[in-house]
Each structure stands twice: as C-alpha cells, then as structure tokens.
Backbone as numpy.savetxt, mean C-alpha at the origin, in Angstrom:
# Nx Ny Nz CAx CAy CAz Cx Cy Cz
5.09 59.43 -69.93 5.39 58.06 -70.33 4.10 57.31 -70.59
4.07 56.51 -71.70 2.83 55.86 -72.11 2.51 54.68 -71.22
1.25 54.49 -70.89 0.77 53.38 -70.04 0.64 52.13 -70.89
1.05 50.95 -70.37 0.99 49.71 -71.17 -0.43 49.44 -71.57
-0.52 48.86 -72.81 -1.83 48.56 -73.36 -2.52 47.49 -72.53
-3.75 47.71 -72.30 -4.55 46.72 -71.56 -4.48 46.89 -70.06
-3.69 47.84 -69.55 -3.58 48.04 -68.10 -4.85 48.66 -67.56
-5.23 48.22 -66.41 -6.46 48.69 -65.78 -6.09 49.68 -64.70
-6.67 50.83 -64.79 -6.36 51.88 -63.81 -7.25 51.84 -62.60
-8.18 50.85 -62.51 -9.10 50.80 -61.38 -8.36 50.42 -60.10
-8.51 51.18 -58.99 -7.83 50.84 -57.72 -8.29 49.52 -57.15
-9.58 49.22 -57.35 -10.09 47.96 -56.79 -9.46 46.76 -57.47
-9.29 46.83 -58.77 -8.69 45.71 -59.49 -7.23 45.57 -59.12
-6.54 46.70 -58.85 -5.13 46.62 -58.43 -5.01 45.91 -57.10
-5.89 46.19 -56.13 -5.80 45.52 -54.84 -6.07 44.04 -54.96
-6.93 43.67 -55.90 -7.29 42.27 -56.03 -6.13 41.45 -56.59
-5.24 42.07 -57.35 -4.18 41.30 -58.01 -2.83 41.47 -57.34
-2.67 42.37 -56.40 -1.36 42.59 -55.81 -1.04 41.61 -54.70
-2.02 40.99 -54.05 -1.78 40.06 -52.92 -2.53 38.76 -53.15
-2.08 37.95 -54.08 -2.80 36.70 -54.36 -2.66 35.66 -53.27
-1.68 35.78 -52.39 -1.44 34.75 -51.37 -1.82 35.23 -49.98
-2.71 36.17 -49.87 -3.11 36.70 -48.55 -3.74 35.59 -47.72
-3.30 35.43 -46.44 -3.81 34.36 -45.55 -5.24 34.64 -45.16
-5.90 33.54 -44.72 -7.27 33.65 -44.28 -7.36 34.47 -43.01
-8.41 35.26 -42.87 -8.55 36.07 -41.63 -8.73 35.17 -40.43
-8.18 35.55 -39.26 -8.29 34.79 -38.02 -9.71 34.92 -37.46
-10.25 33.85 -36.93 -11.58 33.95 -36.33 -11.53 34.77 -35.07
-12.60 35.38 -34.71 -12.62 36.20 -33.48 -12.35 35.33 -32.27
-11.72 35.86 -31.23 -11.42 35.06 -30.02 -12.69 34.53 -29.38
-12.62 33.30 -28.90 -13.77 32.64 -28.29 -14.00 33.19 -26.89
-15.17 33.52 -26.62 -15.52 34.01 -25.29 -15.69 32.85 -24.35
-15.58 33.03 -23.01 -15.71 31.92 -22.05 -17.02 31.19 -22.14
-18.06 31.86 -22.60 -19.36 31.20 -22.64 -19.52 30.28 -23.83
-18.59 30.37 -24.83 -18.69 29.55 -26.01 -18.05 28.20 -25.76
-18.75 27.13 -26.08 -18.22 25.79 -25.90 -17.31 25.44 -27.05
-16.29 24.57 -26.87 -15.40 24.16 -27.94 -16.18 23.44 -29.02
-15.81 23.73 -30.26 -16.47 23.08 -31.39 -15.97 21.67 -31.57
-16.84 20.78 -32.00 -16.46 19.40 -32.22 -15.55 19.24 -33.43
-15.49 20.28 -34.26 -14.66 20.21 -35.45 -13.26 20.74 -35.23
-12.91 21.12 -34.00 -11.57 21.61 -33.70 -10.55 20.54 -34.01
-9.38 20.97 -34.46 -8.31 20.04 -34.84 -7.74 19.39 -33.60
-7.80 18.06 -33.46 -7.32 17.36 -32.27 -5.81 17.32 -32.20
-5.14 17.64 -33.31 -3.67 17.59 -33.30 -3.05 18.89 -32.84
-3.85 19.90 -32.58 -3.31 21.18 -32.13 -2.88 21.08 -30.69
-2.13 22.08 -30.24 -1.64 22.11 -28.86 -2.22 23.31 -28.16
-3.41 23.14 -27.57 -4.05 24.28 -26.91 -3.26 24.70 -25.68
-3.49 25.88 -25.24 -2.82 26.39 -24.06 -3.23 25.59 -22.84
-2.26 25.24 -21.98 -2.52 24.45 -20.79 -3.46 25.19 -19.85
-4.47 24.49 -19.34 -5.41 25.11 -18.41 -4.74 25.37 -17.08
-5.38 26.15 -16.25 -4.77 26.58 -15.00 -4.50 25.42 -14.06
-5.36 24.41 -14.04 -5.21 23.34 -13.06 -4.50 22.13 -13.62
-3.93 22.22 -14.83 -3.21 21.08 -15.38 -1.97 20.75 -14.56
-1.31 21.79 -14.06 -0.06 21.59 -13.33 -0.26 21.61 -11.83
-1.49 21.66 -11.38 -1.75 21.72 -9.95 -1.47 20.39 -9.29
-0.72 20.41 -8.20 -0.47 19.18 -7.45 -1.78 18.62 -6.91
-1.87 17.32 -6.85 -3.13 16.66 -6.49 -3.67 17.15 -5.16
-2.80 17.23 -4.13 -3.28 17.58 -2.81 -3.56 19.07 -2.68
-2.85 19.86 -3.45 -3.14 21.29 -3.41 -4.48 21.59 -4.06
-4.98 20.66 -4.88 -6.24 20.88 -5.57 -7.45 20.56 -4.70
-7.23 19.99 -3.53 -8.35 19.63 -2.68 -9.02 20.87 -2.11
-10.34 20.81 -2.04 -11.08 21.98 -1.58 -11.01 22.14 -0.06
-10.85 21.04 0.66 -10.87 21.11 2.11 -9.82 20.16 2.67
-8.59 20.31 2.18 -7.53 19.37 2.54 -7.10 19.49 3.98
-7.43 20.60 4.65 -6.99 20.81 6.02 -7.63 19.84 6.99
-8.72 19.17 6.59 -9.39 18.26 7.48 -8.75 16.88 7.51
-7.85 16.60 6.57 -7.24 15.28 6.49 -5.80 15.42 6.06
-4.94 14.61 6.67 -3.52 14.72 6.37 -3.19 14.23 4.98
-3.98 13.31 4.42 -3.68 12.78 3.10 -4.86 12.87 2.16
-5.80 13.72 2.46 -6.93 13.91 1.56 -7.75 12.65 1.38
-8.04 11.95 2.47 -8.71 10.67 2.38 -10.07 10.77 1.71
-10.84 11.81 2.05 -12.21 11.91 1.53 -12.23 11.91 0.01
-11.36 12.71 -0.60 -11.37 12.80 -2.04 -10.64 11.64 -2.69
-9.65 11.08 -2.03 -8.93 9.95 -2.60 -9.83 8.74 -2.75
-10.79 8.57 -1.86 -11.68 7.43 -1.94 -12.52 7.47 -3.21
-12.73 8.66 -3.74 -13.56 8.79 -4.92 -12.78 8.56 -6.20
-11.48 8.37 -6.06 -10.65 8.21 -7.24 -10.33 6.76 -7.48
-10.11 6.41 -8.73 -9.79 5.03 -9.09 -8.37 4.71 -8.67
-8.15 3.46 -8.27 -6.82 3.04 -7.88 -5.88 2.95 -9.08
-6.43 3.10 -10.29 -5.61 3.00 -11.50 -5.08 4.36 -11.94
-5.01 5.32 -11.01 -4.50 6.64 -11.34 -3.06 6.53 -11.83
-2.75 7.23 -12.91 -1.39 7.25 -13.42 -0.59 8.23 -12.56
0.05 7.72 -11.52 0.75 8.58 -10.58 1.91 9.32 -11.24
2.54 8.68 -12.22 3.65 9.33 -12.90 3.16 10.57 -13.64
1.96 10.51 -14.20 1.41 11.65 -14.89 0.94 12.71 -13.91
0.37 12.27 -12.78 -0.10 13.21 -11.76 1.04 14.04 -11.21
2.22 13.43 -11.06 3.36 14.11 -10.44 4.52 14.22 -11.42
4.21 14.42 -12.69 5.25 14.40 -13.71 6.24 15.55 -13.56
5.86 16.60 -12.83 6.75 17.73 -12.64 7.71 17.52 -11.50
7.57 16.45 -10.74 8.44 16.18 -9.61 9.41 15.06 -9.97
10.70 15.36 -10.11 11.66 14.32 -10.51 11.72 13.16 -9.53
11.52 13.41 -8.24 11.65 12.34 -7.26 10.52 11.32 -7.41
9.42 11.73 -8.03 8.33 10.79 -8.23 8.68 9.72 -9.25
9.75 9.93 -10.00 10.15 8.96 -11.02 11.05 7.86 -10.45
11.39 7.96 -9.17 12.21 6.92 -8.56 11.42 5.61 -8.49
12.07 4.47 -8.68 11.38 3.17 -8.58 10.81 2.98 -7.18
9.67 2.31 -7.05 9.07 2.09 -5.73 10.03 1.40 -4.76
10.83 0.47 -5.27 11.76 -0.24 -4.38 12.76 0.72 -3.74
13.21 1.71 -4.51 14.17 2.67 -3.98 13.51 3.59 -2.96
12.29 4.04 -3.25 11.57 4.89 -2.30 11.34 4.15 -0.99
10.91 2.90 -1.06 10.65 2.12 0.15 11.94 1.94 0.95
13.06 1.71 0.24 14.34 1.56 0.92 14.73 2.84 1.66
14.45 3.99 1.05 14.76 5.27 1.70 13.87 5.47 2.92
12.58 5.23 2.77 11.66 5.43 3.89 11.95 4.47 5.03
12.44 3.27 4.71 12.75 2.30 5.76 13.91 2.75 6.64
14.71 3.70 6.15 15.83 4.21 6.93 15.38 5.23 7.98
14.17 5.71 7.86 13.66 6.69 8.82 13.21 5.97 10.08
13.84 6.27 11.17 13.52 5.60 12.44 12.38 6.28 13.19
12.08 7.51 12.82 11.04 8.26 13.52 9.69 8.09 12.83
8.69 7.71 13.59 7.33 7.61 13.05 6.83 8.97 12.60
7.21 10.02 13.31 6.79 11.37 12.94 7.34 11.76 11.57
8.57 11.35 11.27 9.15 11.65 9.96 8.38 10.94 8.85
8.01 9.69 9.09 7.25 8.95 8.09 5.88 9.59 7.86
5.27 10.04 8.93 3.96 10.69 8.78 4.09 12.00 8.02
5.18 12.69 8.20 5.40 13.92 7.44 5.58 13.61 5.95
6.29 12.53 5.66 6.47 12.13 4.26 5.15 11.75 3.61
4.23 11.27 4.40 2.92 10.90 3.86 2.17 12.09 3.29
2.53 13.30 3.72 1.81 14.50 3.27 2.28 14.98 1.91
3.37 14.40 1.40 3.94 14.89 0.15 3.05 14.57 -1.04
2.67 13.31 -1.15 1.84 12.89 -2.29 1.17 11.57 -1.95
0.23 11.20 -2.78 -0.45 9.91 -2.59 0.54 8.76 -2.77
1.44 8.91 -3.72 2.44 7.87 -3.97 3.31 7.66 -2.74
3.78 8.73 -2.15 4.60 8.63 -0.94 3.79 8.07 0.22
2.54 8.46 0.30 1.70 7.99 1.41 1.56 6.47 1.38
1.37 5.90 0.19 1.23 4.45 0.08 2.47 3.74 0.62
3.65 4.21 0.20 4.89 3.55 0.60 5.18 3.76 2.08
4.90 4.94 2.61 5.15 5.20 4.03 4.22 4.36 4.91
2.97 4.24 4.51 2.04 3.41 5.27 2.51 1.96 5.25
3.03 1.52 4.11 3.55 0.16 4.03 4.70 -0.09 4.98
5.58 0.92 5.13 6.70 0.79 6.06 6.20 0.77 7.50
5.23 1.63 7.82 4.71 1.70 9.18 4.01 0.41 9.60
3.33 -0.22 8.67 2.55 -1.42 8.98 3.29 -2.71 8.67
4.46 -2.63 8.11 5.23 -3.84 7.83 5.49 -4.64 9.10
5.86 -3.94 10.15 6.08 -4.56 11.46 5.52 -3.63 12.53
4.23 -3.69 12.78 3.61 -2.78 13.75 4.19 -2.95 15.15
4.39 -1.84 15.82 4.98 -1.85 17.16 3.94 -2.29 18.19
4.08 -3.51 18.64 3.15 -4.07 19.63 3.83 -4.27 20.98
4.68 -3.33 21.35 5.38 -3.42 22.63 4.66 -2.71 23.76
3.60 -1.97 23.41 2.79 -1.27 24.41 1.33 -1.63 24.13
0.59 -1.90 25.21 -0.78 -2.35 25.03 -1.64 -1.29 24.34
-1.36 -0.01 24.59 -2.10 1.06 23.93 -1.93 0.99 22.42
-0.71 0.66 21.97 -0.47 0.52 20.53 -1.28 -0.63 19.95
-1.35 -1.73 20.68 -2.11 -2.88 20.20 -3.59 -2.52 20.04
-4.12 -1.76 20.99 -5.52 -1.34 20.91 -5.74 -0.47 19.68
-4.84 0.47 19.42 -4.97 1.33 18.25 -4.86 0.54 16.95
-3.94 -0.43 16.93 -3.74 -1.22 15.71 -4.96 -2.09 15.43
-5.43 -2.79 16.44 -6.59 -3.65 16.24 -7.84 -2.84 15.90
-7.93 -1.62 16.46 -9.06 -0.76 16.14 -9.03 -0.36 14.66
-7.84 -0.06 14.15 -7.71 0.31 12.74 -8.03 -0.86 11.83
-7.65 -2.05 12.24 -7.92 -3.24 11.43 -9.42 -3.57 11.43
-10.10 -3.24 12.51 -11.51 -3.58 12.63 -12.41 -2.64 11.84
-11.93 -1.44 11.56 -12.73 -0.46 10.83 -12.61 -0.72 9.33
-13.15 0.22 8.55 -13.04 0.15 7.09 -12.03 1.21 6.64
-10.75 0.90 6.74 -9.72 1.92 6.50 -9.56 2.22 5.01
-8.95 3.37 4.74 -8.67 3.73 3.36 -7.58 2.84 2.77
-6.52 2.59 3.55 -5.44 1.72 3.10 -5.71 0.29 3.57
-5.31 -0.71 2.80 -5.51 -2.12 3.20 -4.45 -2.55 4.21
-4.61 -2.09 5.45 -3.61 -2.36 6.48 -3.38 -3.86 6.68
-4.43 -4.65 6.61 -4.30 -6.08 6.89 -3.40 -6.78 5.88
-3.24 -6.19 4.69 -2.35 -6.78 3.70 -0.92 -6.31 3.85
-0.69 -5.29 4.66 0.65 -4.73 4.80 1.44 -5.34 5.95
0.77 -6.00 6.88 1.46 -6.56 8.04 2.24 -7.80 7.59
3.56 -7.74 7.77 4.43 -8.86 7.40 5.04 -9.55 8.62
5.26 -8.80 9.67 5.85 -9.37 10.89 4.99 -8.95 12.08
4.65 -9.94 12.89 3.82 -9.68 14.07 4.47 -10.35 15.27
4.86 -9.52 16.25 5.53 -10.02 17.45 4.75 -9.53 18.67
4.11 -10.46 19.36 3.33 -10.13 20.55 3.98 -10.65 21.82
5.24 -11.04 21.75 5.92 -11.65 22.89 6.07 -10.68 24.06
6.25 -9.39 23.77 6.44 -8.42 24.84 5.22 -8.32 25.74
4.05 -8.51 25.19 2.80 -8.40 25.95 2.18 -9.77 26.20
3.02 -10.76 26.41 2.55 -12.15 26.52 1.55 -12.35 27.66
1.64 -11.54 28.71 0.73 -11.73 29.84 -0.70 -11.26 29.52
-0.87 -10.39 28.54 -2.19 -9.87 28.22 -2.80 -10.48 26.97
-1.99 -11.08 26.15 -2.48 -11.60 24.87 -3.31 -12.86 25.09
-4.50 -12.88 24.49 -5.35 -14.07 24.54 -6.08 -14.22 23.21
-6.92 -15.22 23.12 -7.61 -15.49 21.85 -8.48 -14.32 21.40
-9.07 -13.61 22.35 -9.93 -12.49 21.99 -9.16 -11.29 21.49
-8.03 -11.00 22.11 -7.27 -9.80 21.74 -6.60 -9.92 20.38
-6.33 -11.14 19.92 -5.67 -11.31 18.64 -6.65 -11.52 17.48
-7.92 -11.54 17.78 -8.91 -11.81 16.74 -8.83 -10.84 15.56
-8.63 -9.52 15.78 -8.51 -8.62 14.62 -7.34 -8.95 13.72
-6.28 -9.57 14.27 -5.11 -9.92 13.45 -5.39 -11.13 12.54
-6.49 -11.80 12.74 -6.78 -12.99 11.95 -7.07 -12.68 10.49
-7.35 -11.42 10.19 -7.56 -11.04 8.80 -6.26 -10.68 8.09
-5.16 -10.70 8.81 -3.84 -10.43 8.22 -3.29 -11.74 7.66
-3.49 -11.96 6.40 -3.11 -13.23 5.77 -1.83 -13.16 4.96
-1.02 -12.14 5.20 0.26 -12.03 4.52 1.42 -11.96 5.50
1.19 -12.41 6.72 2.24 -12.41 7.74 3.32 -13.42 7.37
4.56 -13.00 7.44 5.69 -13.87 7.13 6.37 -14.40 8.39
6.39 -13.61 9.44 7.00 -14.04 10.71 6.02 -13.76 11.84
5.67 -14.80 12.55 4.71 -14.69 13.64 5.37 -15.17 14.92
5.53 -14.26 15.89 6.21 -14.57 17.14 5.22 -14.43 18.30
4.93 -15.56 18.94 3.99 -15.60 20.06 4.65 -16.21 21.29
5.93 -15.98 21.44 6.69 -16.56 22.53 6.09 -16.21 23.90
5.88 -17.22 24.73 5.39 -17.08 26.10 3.95 -16.58 26.20
3.23 -16.55 25.10 1.82 -16.14 25.16 0.99 -17.34 25.61
1.13 -17.66 26.88 0.56 -18.90 27.42 -0.96 -18.89 27.51
-1.58 -17.73 27.38 -3.03 -17.65 27.45 -3.70 -17.98 26.11
-2.91 -18.16 25.08 -3.46 -18.53 23.78 -3.78 -20.01 23.72
-4.74 -20.35 22.88 -5.12 -21.76 22.71 -5.09 -22.12 21.22
-5.47 -23.35 20.93 -5.53 -23.78 19.53 -6.41 -22.87 18.70
-7.50 -22.41 19.26 -8.44 -21.57 18.53 -7.78 -20.29 18.04
-7.06 -19.61 18.92 -6.43 -18.35 18.55 -5.29 -18.52 17.57
-4.37 -19.44 17.85 -3.20 -19.61 16.98 -3.62 -20.16 15.62
-4.54 -21.11 15.61 -5.01 -21.65 14.33 -5.68 -20.58 13.48
-6.40 -19.66 14.13 -7.03 -18.57 13.39 -6.03 -17.65 12.74
-4.86 -17.48 13.36 -3.83 -16.61 12.80 -3.14 -17.24 11.59
-2.93 -18.54 11.62 -2.17 -19.20 10.55 -3.08 -19.73 9.43
-4.35 -19.90 9.70 -5.25 -20.45 8.69 -5.36 -19.51 7.49
-5.15 -20.03 6.32 -5.22 -19.24 5.11 -4.00 -18.38 4.84
-2.97 -18.50 5.65 -1.77 -17.68 5.48 -0.71 -18.47 4.71
-0.68 -18.28 3.42 0.26 -19.00 2.57 1.65 -18.38 2.55
1.81 -17.22 3.20 3.09 -16.51 3.17 3.92 -16.74 4.44
3.38 -17.44 5.41 4.08 -17.62 6.68 5.37 -18.41 6.49
6.47 -17.85 6.99 7.78 -18.49 6.86 8.36 -18.91 8.21
7.98 -18.22 9.28 8.53 -18.54 10.60 7.44 -18.41 11.64
7.36 -19.42 12.52 6.35 -19.45 13.58 7.01 -19.85 14.89
6.83 -19.01 15.91 7.40 -19.28 17.23 6.27 -19.29 18.25
5.97 -20.47 18.77 4.91 -20.63 19.78 5.50 -21.21 21.07
6.71 -20.82 21.37 7.39 -21.29 22.57 6.55 -21.05 23.82
6.47 -22.06 24.67 5.82 -21.98 25.98 4.29 -21.86 25.91
3.69 -22.10 24.75 2.22 -22.16 24.70 1.86 -23.63 24.90
1.79 -24.01 26.11 1.67 -25.42 26.47 0.29 -26.01 26.16
-0.68 -25.16 25.90 -2.03 -25.66 25.62 -2.20 -26.11 24.17
-1.25 -25.80 23.32 -1.38 -26.15 21.91 -1.33 -27.67 21.71
-2.14 -28.13 20.76 -2.19 -29.56 20.44 -1.88 -29.76 18.96
-2.06 -30.98 18.50 -1.81 -31.29 17.10 -2.73 -30.51 16.17
-3.86 -30.05 16.69 -4.79 -29.30 15.84 -4.12 -28.09 15.20
-3.33 -27.35 15.99 -2.66 -26.17 15.46 -1.64 -26.54 14.40
-0.84 -27.56 14.65 0.19 -27.94 13.69 -0.39 -28.53 12.42
-1.51 -29.22 12.53 -2.17 -29.73 11.33 -2.71 -28.57 10.49
-3.15 -27.52 11.16 -3.58 -26.32 10.43 -2.40 -25.68 9.72
-1.26 -25.63 10.40 -0.04 -25.09 9.78 0.34 -25.92 8.56
0.28 -27.24 8.69 0.65 -28.12 7.59 -0.27 -27.93 6.38
-1.52 -27.62 6.62 -2.47 -27.49 5.52 -2.53 -26.12 4.89
-1.98 -25.08 5.55 -2.14 -23.72 5.05 -0.85 -22.95 4.86
0.26 -23.46 5.32 1.51 -22.67 5.28 2.61 -23.42 4.51
2.51 -23.53 3.21 3.49 -24.31 2.44 4.88 -23.69 2.40
5.02 -22.40 2.73 6.32 -21.74 2.66 7.04 -21.72 4.00
6.51 -22.40 4.98 7.11 -22.39 6.32 8.55 -22.91 6.28
9.46 -22.16 6.93 10.87 -22.55 6.98 11.37 -22.78 8.40
10.81 -22.07 9.36 11.25 -22.21 10.74 10.07 -22.39 11.68
10.21 -23.35 12.63 9.13 -23.66 13.57 9.73 -23.91 14.94
9.28 -23.13 15.93 9.77 -23.27 17.30 8.62 -23.74 18.19
8.74 -24.97 18.69 7.70 -25.58 19.52 8.22 -25.89 20.93
9.18 -25.11 21.38 9.79 -25.37 22.68 8.74 -25.42 23.78
8.75 -26.51 24.53 7.85 -26.73 25.66 6.38 -26.80 25.27
6.10 -27.13 24.04 4.72 -27.42 23.63 4.53 -28.94 23.79
4.28 -29.33 25.01 4.33 -30.75 25.36 3.20 -31.60 24.77
2.14 -30.97 24.29 1.01 -31.73 23.76 1.12 -32.01 22.26
2.17 -31.54 21.66 2.40 -31.79 20.24 2.98 -33.19 20.08
2.45 -33.95 19.14 2.91 -35.33 18.93 3.60 -35.46 17.56
4.17 -36.64 17.35 4.87 -36.90 16.09 3.92 -36.85 14.89
2.66 -37.16 15.11 1.71 -37.19 13.99 1.63 -35.85 13.28
1.51 -34.78 14.02 1.43 -33.45 13.40 2.78 -33.00 12.85
3.86 -33.42 13.50 5.19 -33.07 12.99 5.45 -33.72 11.64
5.00 -34.95 11.48 5.14 -35.63 10.19 4.33 -34.91 9.12
3.14 -34.45 9.48 2.31 -33.71 8.53 2.99 -32.42 8.08
3.64 -31.74 9.02 4.38 -30.51 8.67 5.52 -30.84 7.72
6.25 -31.92 8.01 7.38 -32.31 7.16 6.93 -32.67 5.75
5.77 -33.26 5.62 5.29 -33.70 4.31 4.69 -32.55 3.49
4.13 -31.56 4.14 3.44 -30.50 3.41 4.24 -29.19 3.32
5.06 -28.94 4.30 5.90 -27.73 4.28 7.28 -28.11 3.77
7.42 -28.18 2.47 8.64 -28.72 1.87 9.84 -27.79 1.97
9.64 -26.57 2.39 10.77 -25.64 2.55 11.26 -25.55 3.99
10.74 -26.40 4.86 11.11 -26.35 6.27 12.60 -26.62 6.45
13.24 -25.82 7.29 14.68 -25.94 7.53 15.01 -26.12 9.00
14.24 -25.52 9.88 14.56 -25.55 11.31 13.29 -25.88 12.10
13.39 -26.87 12.96 12.30 -27.23 13.87 12.89 -27.42 15.25
12.35 -26.70 16.23 12.79 -26.83 17.60 11.61 -27.32 18.45
11.78 -28.48 19.04 10.70 -29.05 19.87 11.26 -29.50 21.22
12.17 -28.71 21.74 12.82 -29.02 23.00 11.83 -28.96 24.16
11.87 -29.96 25.03 11.03 -29.98 26.21 11.90 -29.91 27.44
11.66 -28.93 28.29 12.40 -28.80 29.53 11.58 -29.39 30.65
12.18 -30.30 31.42 11.49 -30.96 32.52 11.88 -30.32 33.83
10.90 -30.11 34.70 11.17 -29.51 36.00 11.79 -30.58 36.91
12.45 -30.19 38.01 13.05 -31.17 38.93 12.02 -32.12 39.51
10.73 -31.74 39.46 9.70 -32.61 40.05 9.05 -33.51 39.02
9.55 -33.42 37.77 9.05 -34.30 36.73 7.75 -33.86 36.13
7.31 -32.58 36.33 6.05 -32.09 35.76 6.27 -31.52 34.37
C-alpha cells in the first residue's frame, strides 16, 4: 500500500506530533531540608502538618508539672481563638453561658478541678464557678484564699469573686484578715454579719471602688459610723439591700446620703435592739 505524500517516516517526528497535549512533568519531591518557595501558590491546600490537630494541652512538653499547663499558658496571648484551637471537639462549641450553667451544677470541688484539665476554655469557666462564692466557712480556707489573692496568680481571681460571706468566722475576722479581699471590686453580695471586730477602716476598704455591690449586711458591727455609709453612698450606686441592724452609731445623715446616691435601693434595715438595762 502506498504511503501518503509528504509523510515523514522519522520516529522522532512521530513522537513529537502524537501527544500535543502532554502535561508538564512534576517537580521532584521536596526534601525536608528544602525551605518552601515564596512563589508557592497560596490557594493550594497543602497536607496538614502533624501538630495541626494536636490538642493544646497534649502539645505541652512538660505538662505533668501543672494541672492546666500554667507555665506555657502565660506565654500565650489572651486573644487565642479557642474555637479554632478546639475545633475538633463539638462540646467546645457550646455557648459560655451553657457551659457555666452545667459546671455550676457540680457540687464537688474535685469534679470541677477534673473539668479544668480538659482544656483552657473549660479551666476558665470552672475557675469562675469556684471563685464566684469562695467557701469561707473554715479558717484554713480563708488563709488559702487570701494567699492566692496576695500572689500573682495566672487567673484574675479578684475579679471572679461575686459573693463574700464571712459571717461563719465572725469571731476571727478583723481589719487585717480581710485586707486581701479589698482588691475584689466586683463583689455583688457582702455579708459581714456579727463580725464585731471590724471597724470603719476594714468595711470601707471592702466597699470603696466597688460599683457592683448590690447587698451589704453589717449586722451587729456596732463600731461602724457614718464614715462607712458615706463611703457606700459614694461608691456603690447599684446597692439594693442594706442591713444595719444594731449599728447604733449610724445617723440619719449617712442614711440620707445613701438614699440620694443609691437610687436602686429597695430594702434598708436599721433595727436597734435595746437591752433590759438600756445599754
């Protein structure tokens, strides 16, 4: 059979014309010592590195020395995107209000401390629940709490205290023992019932600068004078309840100041009980 006119019998020319759409050869694989090129396409999806999915606390080099990885957490910015850090954990997507509500149902301190080991996000909320109303029913607890407030803690404990009740230890509480609590300026309910060893200096230090205080009970602190109430009037605009039972040195002058400045006040108790001997 005759070959078409003009056909080229060269094998090289045949290979050149048979595959006009041959793809570009792939570059050789990059060795570990080669750095990424600046011209790499930023829209590509490179393979995820080994530590991309590593949980934050599992990534710590010496996590066994601390229950919540305090040493390394201090080096991190507070603006960490926690949702991205724990994006593989569905429970981390729960709203903070719901998590706090769940943790508040735990009555055991040990359970809350165990929850603190799960993640940094959980640790923040659990610490908030623990310090919302610190247990001051035993003097040893008070010593531990005041010691933590006096140090430079990782968590801002002084901002987490919302309720402070020292009535159970009224015989030991004095101006010196409550001094560490004076930096807690977000207290909403302050109960100092029967803490008769307190004076104007101590109580005024607790309420001064506290714009969040809503309820104050200073029953049976007979040494208090108008100085304390004038401090309350000047610093506690959200006050709603005030118990001054048997605070015999309080006069109408300071009560008027409270009424004029604490516009949300609803309840005031200033009952004075007289002994049979008229003292």
